[in-house]
N, C-alpha and C positions, 0 to 999 in steps of 0.2 A: 451429253457432255461428260467427259471423263475428268474427275478431280485428280490433281496430283496427290501422291501418297503423303507428301508433307502436309498438305492442307487437311487431309482426313485425320492424320495423327494429331495435329494441332487442335482440331475441333474436338476430338475425343478427350485430349488432355484438359481442354477448357471445360468440358462437361463434368469431368471428375472433380474440379474445383467449384462447380456451380453451387452445391449445398452450402459450402462455407460462405460464398459470396452472397447467396440468398439470406443466410442467417445474419450476416453483418448488415445487409440492407434492412432486414426486418427490425433489427435492434436499433438502427439509426433512424428509421422512419416510424418506429412504434410510438403512438401517442401516449401510451402508458409507461414508456421506459423511464421517464423522470420519476413517476410515482413508485414504480417498482424498484429503482435504484435507491430512492429515499427510504423505502421500507426495509430494504436489505441492510443499509447502513444504520438505520435507527434500531433495528432488531439486534445488530452486533453491539452497539453502544449500550443498549438497554441491559444486555447480558454482561458486557465487559466492565462497565464503570463500577457496579457494586463489588466486583472481584478486585478492581484496581484499588478500591478503598480498604481492602483487607490487608493484613501483613503477610501477603504471599506474593510470589512473582506472577503477576497476572498475565504478562506476555507469554511466559512458558505454559501457563494453563491454557491460553488461547491456542498455542501451537499444538498442544496435546488434545484438547477437547474440540477445537474448532478449526482444525487444519484445512478443511474443505472451503473455508471462506477466503483463503489466500491463494493467489496464483502460484504455480509451482516455483517460479523464479523468486518471488518474494518469500515464500515459505522456506525454501532452501537457504537463502541468505540469512533470515532470522534464526533458523535452526543452527546453522554454522556459527553464528555470532554467540548464541546462547551457550552452545557446547564449548566454545573457546573460553567464555567467561567462566563457566563451571570448572574448567581445568586450571584456571589462573588464580594466583593469590592477590594480584592487583587488578585494577580495572583495565581490561583490554577490549571490552565490548561496549554496547550501549549502556549509558549511565543515567537514562531517563526512560519514561514510558513512551515508546514510539507511536503509539496510537492516540495519546493525549497530548504529546509534546510537553511533558512536564515531569517533575519529581514529586509534586504536590497536587494530586487531582482535585478538581472541583467536586462538589457533592453530585452535580448532574451536568449533563452536556446537552445542547440542543443544536439541531441542524439549521443551517442558513441556506443560502442559494445553491442551486445545482445547476451546473453548466456543462454543455457538451463540448468535448474536444476530441475531434476525430471519432474513433470508436470507443472512447472512454467518457466517463462522467466524473466531474469534479464536484465533491460534496463538501461544503464548508461545515466545520464543527467548532462550536463555541462553548467554552466553559461558562457555567452560570455560577457567579460568585456573589456573595453579599457585598464585598468590596473588591473591585477589579485590581489585580496585581499591577504595580506600576510598570513593570517591564513588558506588559502586553499593550501594544498600541490600540487605541480605541477604533473599533470597526473591523480589525482584522481577526480572522479566526485563528485559534491556536493551531489548528491542523486542517488540511484539506485532504479528504480520503479520495483516492482515485480508484474508480471501480470500472469493471468491464464485464461483459457477458462472455463466458466461456462454456462451451457445450451446453448452452441453455440455462446456465446458473451464473449469478453474479458472483464475482471475487474481487477482493482488494488487489490492485496491481502496484500500488505505491501509496505513500503518505507524504504530502508536501507540507513545508513549514514556513508559512508566509512571514512570521516575525523575523526569520533569519534570512529571507530572500534578498534583501538589499545588501547585507553584509557579506553573505556567501551565496551569490546567485547560482553557482555551479553545484553546490552540495546542500542545498536547503530541501532535501528530500531524503526519505528513508533509504532507498536503494543506493544512492550516492554515498550517504554516510556509512552504510554497511560495507560498501566496496572500499572506502577509505580506511575503515577500521581493519578490514582483512589485509589490506596492503601494509598498514602499520604493523600488524602482527607478524606478517611475513618478513619485513625488514628487521624487526626486533629478533626474530628467530635466527636470521642470517648473522646479525651482529653478535648474538650470544654464542653462536657456533664458532665465529672467528676469534672470539675472546678466549 
């Protein structure tokens, strides 16, 4: 039986994508994936929180010293925001810690539930306070770290902000906020040029 050329080409193209498909399936069906994702997030926060408590820009330090923990898309958006803020005299970028969702970090953070959503994992992150701030609803994490495996390594792909989700459902995540800030800067530049 002779196969049509298109069937052979389709089959070959499918085989080229097979390693990616197998890696995705391995990640999704890996019984240790939750444990591994938890360890990745905990290791980052164990390093990050002590730096966030110092009088330094901890986010910039993370971009410099731990760039490999962010997906390329998230890293570029954070870097662009940071660079724009460094050039400006007023606030034109993030005005809070995006990994802790606060301007006043807790002394320590603990992880809550981890859930799988497609090929990503959502990891709840709670601040541990002596007295819980009144603006934080009971039971809601300050932030949810979204992580995925890329090239065999875990990376942060986004950070979600549950306390803001009811009020701002479309922008209660870091990528959406960074996109909005970028658009605001662009509009501001256009307005300044027109004036």
